[in-house]
C-alpha positions in Angstrom: 0.0 0.0 0.0 1.4 3.4 -1.0 1.6 6.1 1.6 -1.4 8.4 1.8 -0.1 12.0 1.6 -2.1 13.8 4.3 -2.6 17.4 5.4 -4.0 18.4 8.8 -6.0 21.5 9.0 -5.3 23.1 12.4 -2.6 22.4 14.9 -4.5 22.9 18.1 -5.5 20.2 20.6 -7.3 18.1 18.0 -4.6 18.3 15.3 -1.6 17.7 17.5 -3.1 15.4 20.1 -5.7 13.2 18.2 -4.4 13.1 14.7 -0.7 13.9 14.2 0.6 11.2 16.6 -1.3 8.4 14.7 -0.4 9.6 11.3 3.3 9.7 12.3 3.1 6.3 14.0 1.9 4.6 10.8 4.5 5.6 8.2 3.6 2.5 6.2 0.1 4.0 5.7 0.5 7.8 5.8 2.9 10.6 5.1 2.2 13.7 7.1 2.8 15.9 4.1 1.6 19.3 5.4 -0.4 21.3 8.0 -2.5 24.4 7.9 -1.2 26.9 10.4 -2.3 30.5 9.9 0.5 32.2 11.9 3.4 29.9 12.7 5.9 31.4 15.2 8.8 29.3 13.9 9.7 28.0 10.4 8.5 24.5 11.2 5.5 25.6 13.2 3.9 23.8 16.1 4.2 20.3 14.5 8.0 20.6 14.5 8.0 22.1 18.0 6.1 19.2 19.3 7.4 16.2 17.4 10.5 17.4 15.7 9.0 16.5 12.3 9.3 18.7 9.2 6.3 19.1 7.0 5.1 21.9 4.7 3.3 24.6 6.6 0.5 26.3 4.6 -1.1 29.5 5.8 -4.3 29.3 3.8 -6.9 26.7 2.8 -6.5 27.6 -0.8 -2.9 26.6 -0.7 -3.8 23.2 0.7 -6.5 22.6 -1.9 -4.2 23.6 -4.8 -1.6 21.0 -3.8 -2.3 18.0 -6.0 0.0 15.8 -4.0 -2.4 15.9 -1.0 -4.8 13.0 -1.0 -6.3 13.2 2.5 -7.4 16.3 4.4 -7.9 16.1 8.2 -10.3 18.8 9.4 -9.2 19.5 12.9 -10.3 23.2 13.1 -12.9 24.8 15.3 -16.3 23.1 15.0 -18.1 25.8 13.2 -15.7 25.5 10.2 -16.0 21.7 9.7 -18.7 21.9 7.1 -17.1 24.6 5.0 -13.7 23.1 5.1 -14.8 19.5 4.5 -17.0 20.6 1.5 -14.1 22.6 0.0 -11.7 19.6 0.4 -14.2 17.2 -1.2 -14.8 19.6 -4.1 -11.0 19.7 -4.6 -11.0 15.9 -4.9 -9.5 15.1 -1.5 -10.6 12.3 0.9 -11.6 13.8 4.2 -11.4 12.9 7.9 -13.6 15.3 9.9 -13.3 15.7 13.6 -16.5 15.6 15.7 -19.0 17.2 15.6 -18.9 16.7 11.8 -21.3 19.6 11.1 -23.6 22.1 12.8 -26.8 20.7 11.1 -28.2 17.5 9.9 -28.8 19.1 6.5 -25.1 19.9 6.2 -24.1 16.4 7.1 -26.4 14.9 4.6 -25.1 17.3 1.9 -21.5 16.3 2.6 -22.4 12.6 2.4 -24.0 13.0 -1.0 -21.1 15.1 -2.3 -18.5 12.4 -1.2 -20.6 9.6 -2.7 -21.0 11.5 -6.0 -17.2 12.1 -6.2 -16.2 8.6 -5.1 -14.3 9.9 -2.1 -13.9 8.7 1.4 -15.6 10.9 4.0 -14.9 9.7 7.5 -16.1 11.0 10.9 -13.6 11.0 13.8 -15.8 9.2 16.3 -12.8 7.9 18.2 -14.6 7.1 21.5 -15.8 3.9 19.9 -12.3 2.7 20.6 -12.2 3.7 24.3 -11.2 0.9 26.6 -14.4 1.4 28.7 -16.7 1.2 25.7 -14.9 -1.9 24.4 -15.4 -3.5 27.8 -19.0 -2.5 27.8 -19.7 -4.0 24.4 -18.1 -7.2 25.4 -20.3 -7.4 28.5 -23.5 -6.6 26.5 -22.6 -9.3 24.0 -22.5 -12.1 26.6 -25.0 -14.8 26.0 -28.0 -14.7 28.3 -26.9 -18.0 29.7 -23.8 -16.5 31.1 -23.9 -16.0 34.9 -22.4 -12.5 34.3 -25.0 -11.4 31.8 -27.1 -8.4 32.6 -30.0 -9.9 30.8 -32.2 -7.6 28.8 -31.2 -4.0 29.5 -33.9 -1.7 30.9 -31.9 1.4 31.7 -28.6 2.7 30.4 -26.8 5.8 31.8 -23.7 7.3 30.3 -21.7 10.3 31.7 -19.0 12.7 30.7 -18.9 14.8 33.8 -16.2 17.3 34.9 -15.6 20.1 37.3 -14.7 23.5 35.9 -16.1 26.8 37.3 -14.4 29.2 34.8 -14.3 29.5 31.1 -11.3 28.3 29.1 -11.2 31.4 27.0 -11.3 29.6 23.6 -13.7 29.5 20.7 -15.6 26.8 22.5 -17.0 29.4 24.8 -18.5 31.5 22.0 -22.0 31.2 20.6 -20.9 29.8 17.2 -22.6 27.1 15.1 -21.9 23.7 16.6 -20.7 25.1 20.0 -21.6 23.9 23.4 -21.1 20.7 25.3 -24.0 18.8 23.5 -21.9 19.1 20.3 -18.6 18.5 22.0 -19.0 15.6 24.5 -22.6 14.9 23.5 -21.3 13.7 20.1 -19.5 10.8 21.8 -22.3 9.9 24.1 -25.0 9.9 21.4 -22.8 8.0 19.0 -22.2 5.2 21.5 -25.9 5.0 22.4 -27.0 4.8 18.8 -24.3 2.1 18.1 -25.5 0.0 21.0 -29.3 0.4 20.8 -30.2 2.0 17.5 -32.6 4.8 16.8 -34.9 5.8 19.7 -38.7 6.5 19.5 -38.4 9.9 21.1 -36.1 12.3 23.0 -36.4 14.5 26.0 -33.6 16.9 26.7 -32.5 19.6 29.1 -29.6 21.9 28.0 -28.4 24.8 30.2 -25.6 27.1 31.1 -25.3 25.8 34.6 -22.5 28.1 35.7 -24.1 31.3 34.4 -20.9 32.5 32.9 -20.1 33.4 29.3 -22.8 33.4 26.7 -26.1 32.1 28.1 -26.8 30.4 24.7 -23.8 28.1 25.1 -24.7 25.1 27.1 -22.1 23.7 29.6 -24.3 20.9 30.9 -27.0 18.6 29.4 -29.2 15.7 30.1 -30.6 13.7 27.1 -33.1 10.9 27.5 -33.7 8.5 24.7 -37.0 6.5 24.9 -37.1 3.1 23.3 -40.5 1.4 23.0 -41.1 -2.1 24.3 -39.9 -4.6 21.7 -37.5 -2.2 19.9 -34.3 -3.2 21.6 -35.6 -5.8 24.0 -38.9 -7.1 25.4 -38.8 -4.3 27.9 -39.0 -0.5 27.4 -35.5 0.9 27.5 -34.5 4.3 28.8 -31.1 5.7 27.8 -29.8 8.7 29.8 -26.8 10.7 28.5 -25.4 13.4 30.9 -22.7 15.9 31.1 -22.4 18.0 34.2 -19.7 20.7 34.4 -19.9 21.1 38.2 -19.5 17.5 39.2 -17.3 17.1 42.3 -16.1 13.5 42.1 -12.9 11.5 41.5 -13.0 9.4 39.6 -16.1 10.6 37.7 -19.0 8.2 37.0 -18.9 6.8 33.5 -21.7 4.1 33.1 -24.6 2.6 35.0 -26.3 -0.2 33.1 -29.3 -1.9 34.6 -30.7 -5.2 33.2 -33.2 -7.8 34.4 -30.3 -10.0 35.7 -27.7 -7.5 36.8 -26.2 -4.0 37.1 -22.9 -2.7 35.8 -21.2 0.4 37.2 -18.1 2.0 35.8 -16.0 4.9 36.9 -13.1 6.8 35.3 -12.4 7.9 31.8 -10.3 6.5 28.9 -6.6 7.2 29.4 -5.6 7.7 25.7 -6.2 11.5 25.6 -4.1 12.1 28.7 -1.3 9.9 27.3 -1.4 11.6 23.9 -1.3 15.1 25.4 2.1 14.5 27.0 3.5 12.1 24.4 6.9 13.2 23.0 7.6 10.0 20.9 4.8 8.5 18.9 6.3 5.1 19.3 4.8 5.1 22.8 1.5 4.3 21.1 2.8 0.8 20.6 3.8 0.3 24.2 1.7 -2.2 26.2 0.7 0.5 28.6 -0.8 2.8 26.0 -4.6 2.9 26.3 -4.5 0.3 29.1 -6.9 1.0 31.9 -5.7 0.5 35.5 -7.4 -2.3 37.4 -8.6 0.1 40.0 -11.0 1.5 37.4 -12.5 -1.8 36.2 -16.2 -1.9 36.3 -18.3 -3.8 38.9 -21.1 -6.2 38.3 -24.0 -7.2 40.6 -25.9 -10.2 39.3 -28.9 -12.2 40.5 -29.9 -15.4 38.9 -33.3 -15.8 40.7 -35.2 -13.6 43.2 -34.6 -16.1 46.0 -30.8 -16.0 45.7 -28.5 -13.2 47.0 -26.9 -10.7 44.7 -23.4 -11.8 43.5 -20.7 -9.1 43.1 -17.8 -9.4 40.7 -15.3 -7.3 38.7 -15.7 -6.8 34.9 -12.2 -6.1 33.6 -11.4 -3.8 30.7 -9.3 -6.4 29.0 -8.7 -4.6 25.7 -6.6 -1.4 25.8 -8.1 1.6 24.1 -7.0 1.8 20.5 -7.7 5.0 18.5 -5.1 3.8 16.1 -7.6 1.3 14.6 -9.6 4.2 13.2 -6.6 5.3 11.2 -5.9 1.8 10.0 -9.5 1.4 8.8 -9.4 4.8 7.1 -6.3 3.9 5.2 -7.8 0.6 4.1 -11.0 2.4 3.0 -9.0 4.8 0.8 -6.6 2.3 -0.7 -8.6 -0.9 -0.8 -12.2 0.2 -0.6 -12.7 -1.5 2.8 -16.0 -0.8 4.7 -15.8 2.2 6.9 -15.9 1.4 10.6 -17.6 4.7 11.2 -20.1 5.2 8.4 -21.1 8.7 7.4 -24.8 8.2 7.9 -24.1 7.2 11.5 -22.2 10.4 12.1 -25.0 12.3 10.4 -27.5 10.6 12.7 -25.6 12.0 15.7 -26.1 15.5 14.4 -29.8 14.8 13.8 -30.2 13.6 17.4 -28.4 16.8 18.7 -30.8 19.0 16.7 -33.8 17.1 18.1 -32.5 17.3 21.6 -32.0 21.0 21.3 -35.6 21.3 20.0 -36.8 19.3 23.0 -35.0 21.5 25.4 -36.1 24.7 23.7 -39.8 23.7 23.5 -39.8 22.0 26.9 -41.3 18.8 25.6 -40.5 15.3 24.4 -39.9 15.1 20.6 -41.0 12.1 18.5 -38.3 10.7 16.3 -39.6 9.6 12.8 
């Protein structure tokens, strides 16, 4: 497989933490050809400062799109620019990897999907949380046969959190009332995506978005609760309630991640995936291949409580996160899709559905009612 010449648009947190390390760690698949950095302070820009790697530094998007050598464009710029930049790259004949949220509106997401399909290009959404160690462990648990003594049985309630504690603003574009801003687009994109992958499309949504701290623009949510309602017989023989929460003023360490209740047991999980923290301080991309990368500490393994019959006591056990988190698999799949036409692990219509659910949740909160999902 020949190397895919790639340009990263943006060298902030997303570009340097979530994309550059993996592109550099897979030289058999990718060449980090260039980056878009508007005002580099040094000749090599932030990429060279961080990793000691030389690549072309373009200052405008037009320069990137005019370079015929570039095959893949990674959109790692502020969220409100994703649609515009992805559309321009597709129109220039480039494959595109778009950070989440992929667009501000469902209409925009659908439009990009049609454009990529018409041009025969790969359009990939960076829903990397599918490769979190905690989510991999959860999927393994939910896939147990009902005959297993550790099975939760049919799930009746699923609760997923990305809580934090931060009283002040960060002073970035994320605090501004721009399209695709707020925590529902930021962290909500991950929670919604995971829920849809596990349980499919809900029947209706009830949501509450708010600026809990009362700082910054009141239109920018910093906390949310989203409730997906699944009718009896949709996912299981029971009605299913899915609760997705982000609370910015949550005093807890470690933070709650999952509570999953089934007819035969309950699963509780604390702590967040370690890959982001490891990537932020990584100086050598070879560390991605170390056994410790993405590996969750045993102290954060989830706990199970199971009951086989009502006349027997509850049995407690540990459910280990056996697999390490592995964002790198997304990039391997992306390369295989571009070079060999392999099926996308993150399909664009799935990413578009996340944006659709965000819009419906915002409507529910704004109109203070549950919204039916057609």
